[in-house]
VMD Tcl script that draws the C-alpha trace (Angstrom):
set ca {
  {30.57 -85.26 -63.69}
  {33.40 -85.10 -61.53}
  {33.53 -81.46 -59.75}
  {37.23 -80.04 -59.99}
  {38.55 -77.07 -58.51}
  {42.02 -75.73 -58.61}
  {44.02 -75.46 -55.66}
  {46.09 -72.32 -57.64}
  {46.36 -70.08 -60.16}
  {49.46 -71.85 -62.18}
  {49.49 -71.12 -65.67}
  {49.19 -75.20 -66.10}
  {46.29 -75.11 -65.21}
  {45.33 -73.89 -68.93}
  {45.88 -77.42 -70.34}
  {43.70 -78.80 -67.51}
  {41.07 -76.29 -68.33}
  {41.31 -76.96 -72.02}
  {41.60 -80.91 -71.32}
  {38.18 -80.73 -69.18}
  {36.53 -78.65 -71.96}
  {36.47 -81.86 -74.06}
  {35.10 -84.17 -71.56}
  {31.89 -85.26 -70.47}
  {33.37 -86.91 -67.14}
  {35.06 -83.85 -65.61}
  {34.12 -79.91 -64.54}
  {36.22 -77.29 -63.30}
  {33.83 -75.55 -60.95}
  {36.25 -72.82 -59.65}
  {39.70 -72.03 -58.44}
  {41.45 -71.15 -55.38}
  {44.17 -68.50 -54.65}
  {45.97 -66.83 -51.46}
  {44.55 -63.34 -53.05}
  {41.17 -62.90 -53.13}
  {41.18 -60.27 -55.76}
  {43.32 -62.93 -57.90}
  {40.68 -65.71 -57.15}
  {38.28 -63.31 -58.35}
  {39.34 -61.94 -61.59}
  {40.72 -65.61 -62.64}
  {37.37 -67.26 -62.25}
  {36.03 -64.09 -63.91}
  {38.21 -64.42 -66.72}
  {37.79 -68.33 -67.17}
  {33.91 -68.47 -66.65}
  {34.37 -70.54 -63.30}
  {31.00 -70.71 -61.19}
  {32.92 -70.38 -57.82}
  {36.25 -68.82 -56.47}
  {38.08 -68.76 -53.24}
  {39.88 -66.36 -51.60}
  {42.10 -68.90 -49.56}
  {43.50 -72.93 -50.23}
  {41.31 -73.87 -46.55}
  {38.02 -72.61 -48.01}
  {38.38 -74.71 -51.47}
  {38.59 -77.44 -48.62}
  {36.07 -76.90 -46.92}
  {33.58 -76.33 -50.07}
  {30.95 -79.57 -50.03}
  {30.57 -78.89 -53.55}
  {33.74 -79.94 -54.80}
  {34.71 -83.41 -55.28}
  {38.21 -83.26 -56.18}
  {41.22 -80.67 -56.45}
  {44.24 -80.15 -58.85}
  {47.17 -79.37 -56.78}
  {49.59 -77.56 -58.87}
  {51.58 -74.97 -56.10}
  {55.44 -75.24 -55.99}
  {56.71 -78.69 -55.93}
  {57.92 -78.56 -52.41}
  {53.94 -77.83 -51.58}
  {52.62 -80.69 -53.25}
  {52.59 -83.45 -50.87}
  {51.89 -81.00 -47.89}
  {48.95 -79.68 -49.67}
  {47.73 -83.17 -51.28}
  {47.41 -84.57 -47.74}
  {45.43 -81.63 -46.47}
  {42.84 -81.83 -49.29}
  {42.85 -85.77 -48.87}
  {42.19 -85.03 -45.09}
  {39.08 -82.82 -46.33}
  {37.84 -85.51 -48.27}
  {38.73 -84.56 -51.77}
  {40.13 -86.80 -54.29}
  {43.73 -85.31 -55.58}
  {45.17 -85.28 -58.75}
  {48.80 -83.87 -58.14}
  {50.78 -82.22 -60.41}
  {54.08 -83.63 -61.15}
  {56.56 -84.34 -59.40}
  {54.49 -85.22 -56.02}
  {57.93 -84.91 -54.22}
  {61.80 -86.03 -54.08}
  {60.82 -87.80 -50.53}
  {59.83 -91.10 -51.05}
  {58.66 -91.63 -47.33}
  {56.38 -88.02 -47.68}
  {54.71 -89.44 -50.70}
  {54.24 -92.64 -49.61}
  {52.51 -90.86 -46.12}
  {50.11 -89.30 -48.76}
  {49.01 -92.26 -50.04}
  {48.56 -93.67 -46.74}
  {46.02 -90.92 -46.16}
  {44.00 -91.06 -49.43}
  {43.87 -95.16 -48.63}
  {42.96 -94.91 -45.09}
  {39.88 -92.38 -46.31}
  {38.89 -94.45 -49.32}
  {40.34 -91.54 -51.85}
  {42.18 -91.76 -55.06}
  {45.59 -89.87 -55.22}
  {47.38 -89.62 -58.48}
  {50.20 -88.11 -60.07}
  {49.73 -86.00 -63.04}
  {52.03 -87.47 -65.30}
  {50.09 -86.36 -68.70}
  {52.12 -87.90 -71.17}
  {51.78 -91.57 -69.52}
  {48.07 -91.31 -70.71}
  {49.11 -90.69 -74.61}
  {48.34 -93.66 -76.66}
  {51.79 -93.52 -78.37}
  {53.12 -94.33 -74.87}
  {51.10 -97.03 -74.55}
  {51.87 -98.39 -78.09}
  {55.36 -97.87 -77.71}
  {55.40 -100.14 -74.24}
  {53.21 -102.53 -76.33}
  {55.92 -102.94 -79.22}
  {58.92 -103.42 -76.57}
  {56.89 -105.65 -74.83}
  {56.04 -107.57 -78.16}
  {60.46 -107.81 -78.82}
  {60.07 -105.33 -81.87}
  {63.34 -104.32 -80.99}
  {64.18 -107.55 -79.75}
  {65.97 -107.36 -75.81}
  {66.20 -103.87 -74.68}
  {70.06 -103.30 -74.00}
  {70.00 -99.14 -73.49}
  {67.15 -96.61 -72.68}
  {67.84 -92.67 -73.58}
  {65.69 -89.82 -72.73}
  {66.16 -85.69 -72.84}
  {63.80 -82.74 -72.34}
  {64.77 -79.18 -72.33}
  {63.67 -75.56 -72.69}
  {64.38 -72.66 -72.32}
  {63.06 -70.75 -69.12}
  {63.10 -66.94 -70.00}
  {61.23 -65.50 -66.47}
  {63.64 -64.75 -63.90}
  {61.01 -64.94 -61.18}
  {59.39 -68.30 -61.84}
  {59.36 -70.27 -59.07}
  {61.46 -72.92 -61.04}
  {64.51 -70.87 -60.06}
  {64.16 -71.15 -56.41}
  {65.66 -74.09 -54.90}
  {63.97 -73.48 -51.71}
  {60.57 -74.15 -53.77}
  {61.47 -77.37 -55.04}
  {63.00 -75.58 -58.22}
  {65.52 -76.40 -61.11}
  {65.46 -78.66 -63.93}
  {65.54 -82.05 -62.70}
  {62.41 -81.61 -61.04}
  {60.77 -79.51 -63.54}
  {61.63 -81.10 -66.85}
  {63.99 -84.15 -65.74}
  {61.44 -85.58 -63.94}
  {59.74 -86.61 -67.20}
  {62.77 -88.46 -68.59}
  {63.03 -90.43 -65.28}
  {59.52 -91.62 -65.50}
  {60.08 -92.72 -69.37}
  {63.18 -94.51 -68.26}
  {61.33 -96.43 -65.61}
  {58.70 -96.89 -68.18}
  {60.83 -98.49 -70.70}
  {63.69 -100.09 -68.45}
  {61.99 -100.77 -65.18}
  {63.53 -99.51 -61.67}
  {67.19 -98.85 -61.41}
  {69.46 -100.47 -59.35}
  {71.56 -97.46 -59.17}
  {71.91 -93.86 -60.54}
  {74.98 -91.24 -61.34}
  {74.17 -87.46 -61.18}
  {75.84 -84.60 -62.30}
  {74.16 -80.87 -62.36}
  {75.12 -77.24 -63.49}
  {74.04 -75.08 -60.66}
  {72.85 -71.06 -60.80}
  {74.36 -68.99 -57.80}
  {71.21 -69.46 -56.35}
  {71.90 -72.94 -56.23}
  {69.12 -74.56 -58.44}
  {70.38 -77.06 -61.02}
  {69.96 -75.24 -64.57}
  {71.28 -78.64 -65.80}
  {71.27 -81.85 -65.08}
  {72.58 -85.41 -66.30}
  {72.03 -88.69 -64.99}
  {72.84 -92.30 -65.89}
  {71.17 -95.68 -64.44}
  {71.99 -99.27 -64.20}
  {68.74 -101.42 -64.59}
  {68.32 -105.54 -64.03}
  {70.25 -107.27 -66.70}
  {72.87 -105.41 -67.28}
  {70.36 -102.46 -69.20}
  {71.95 -98.86 -69.14}
  {70.16 -95.58 -69.34}
  {71.29 -91.95 -69.50}
  {69.09 -88.87 -69.89}
  {70.35 -84.56 -69.82}
  {67.72 -81.57 -69.21}
  {68.02 -78.23 -68.78}
  {65.92 -74.89 -68.43}
  {68.50 -72.52 -70.60}
  {68.57 -74.51 -73.95}
  {66.87 -74.59 -76.88}
  {63.47 -76.67 -76.87}
  {64.46 -80.64 -77.26}
  {63.03 -83.76 -76.11}
  {63.20 -87.33 -76.99}
  {62.72 -91.13 -75.31}
  {63.96 -94.35 -77.50}
  {64.92 -97.27 -76.36}
  {67.64 -99.25 -78.54}
  {67.66 -103.39 -78.44}
  {69.46 -106.04 -79.78}
  {67.64 -106.43 -82.74}
  {66.92 -102.48 -83.81}
  {65.84 -99.12 -81.76}
  {62.49 -97.58 -80.87}
  {62.15 -93.70 -80.81}
  {59.55 -90.89 -79.72}
  {60.61 -87.69 -80.82}
  {58.26 -85.80 -78.67}
  {57.29 -88.24 -76.00}
  {56.23 -85.62 -73.18}
  {54.43 -82.77 -74.97}
  {53.20 -85.08 -78.27}
  {53.70 -82.16 -80.44}
  {54.79 -85.19 -83.26}
  {52.30 -88.70 -82.44}
  {54.51 -90.78 -83.93}
  {56.66 -93.49 -83.18}
  {59.89 -94.41 -85.64}
  {61.14 -98.50 -85.53}
  {64.40 -99.07 -87.03}
  {65.31 -102.65 -87.29}
  {68.00 -102.15 -90.01}
  {70.45 -99.40 -91.31}
  {68.16 -98.34 -93.92}
  {64.67 -100.10 -92.30}
  {62.38 -97.44 -90.38}
  {59.07 -97.88 -89.77}
  {57.02 -95.19 -88.66}
  {53.70 -95.88 -86.76}
  {51.22 -92.93 -86.75}
  {49.43 -92.54 -83.79}
  {45.74 -90.73 -83.72}
  {45.75 -87.48 -82.30}
  {44.74 -87.15 -78.39}
  {44.70 -84.68 -75.90}
  {46.88 -85.94 -72.88}
  {45.33 -83.79 -70.45}
  {41.81 -84.64 -71.04}
  {43.20 -88.69 -71.35}
  {44.57 -87.73 -67.87}
  {41.63 -86.33 -66.39}
  {39.33 -88.84 -67.72}
  {41.49 -91.32 -66.34}
  {41.43 -89.77 -62.86}
  {36.77 -89.64 -63.03}
  {37.07 -93.38 -63.60}
  {39.23 -94.09 -60.70}
  {37.00 -92.08 -58.56}
  {33.89 -93.34 -59.89}
  {35.62 -97.09 -59.47}
  {35.11 -97.84 -63.15}
  {39.31 -98.38 -63.46}
  {42.33 -98.13 -61.66}
  {44.73 -94.64 -61.80}
  {47.00 -95.56 -64.54}
  {49.96 -94.21 -61.74}
  {49.39 -95.22 -58.33}
  {51.42 -95.52 -55.24}
  {53.83 -97.77 -56.76}
  {54.64 -95.39 -59.52}
  {55.00 -92.47 -57.38}
  {57.05 -93.87 -54.51}
  {59.16 -95.23 -57.19}
  {59.45 -92.34 -59.15}
  {60.47 -90.26 -55.89}
  {63.03 -92.28 -54.87}
  {64.68 -92.52 -58.11}
  {64.68 -88.75 -58.36}
  {66.11 -88.25 -54.21}
  {68.82 -90.75 -55.23}
  {69.88 -88.62 -58.21}
  {69.53 -85.53 -56.51}
  {72.11 -87.10 -53.82}
  {74.46 -88.63 -56.21}
  {75.05 -84.97 -57.35}
  {75.71 -83.64 -54.30}
  {78.01 -86.02 -53.00}
  {79.52 -86.92 -56.50}
  {79.11 -90.59 -56.03}
  {77.04 -93.27 -57.54}
  {73.45 -93.68 -55.22}
  {72.46 -97.63 -54.86}
  {68.33 -97.95 -54.78}
  {68.79 -101.79 -53.52}
}
mol new
graphics top color blue
foreach p $ca { graphics top sphere $p radius 0.5 }
foreach p [lrange $ca 0 end-1] q [lrange $ca 1 end] { graphics top cylinder $p $q radius 0.2 }
display resetview
């Protein structure tokens, strides 16, 4: 089994722990915190065999094969590189970063060391996403003309790091990055983007909306927020119909709706699957050389490039070209 350690005690770890509990390929062996008491209490709470009172101590442990990095966004690239330089494979929580050059440097380190680095967009591993992409490739709705995405929720934790711009907080980098990933999955890489944001007094984007132009005149748009009622969706409108996933990112509903006529709706039910387990198992198989990581260098660098362009557009008030 792949011996995976948690580089932080973030809440998202609960999902990773749950996914690993269902897998025969991955074992969570412990967690690190900068507060030794916190690390020990966390390990005891979760029944881990070890804990580390610093991130450096974790990286120095030869009994760890890989780490899951779930630190604040601005620390993702730095600690991914440090883990890789320590000889650990890395599963890095999304977004890996908004600087495509920095993300590329992390992959350079991984490739030189012969290690696996993967961005943790867990939704991409769910069967409904794979089936949706197959349906589009099969021409189920004709030629794609418009793609749309949404993901919003209420973040009612005033001290949460996602409210802090200096730590890479904000709606776009938290929930909006899923929207960007979904649009790219359906329509490819955008040629240009335009972003609009609503800022809090501290300067973090609490709401963000964006548009994108893709090859062939395909248009896309998305909206996300941290102070709204929960909402999500991902759909494509084509020349002969439309395809909708009502819960693409959380998979609370595992189904795809394909509408070809005004009154003709085909609902495709998808078998239940734990997307975190599937993500971990793809990562483990990539480490063992059995299959490539679903999300590698090209996807991570392209994702960072689009996020950066959107933020620059919102700051400048002008469209940003990615050509």
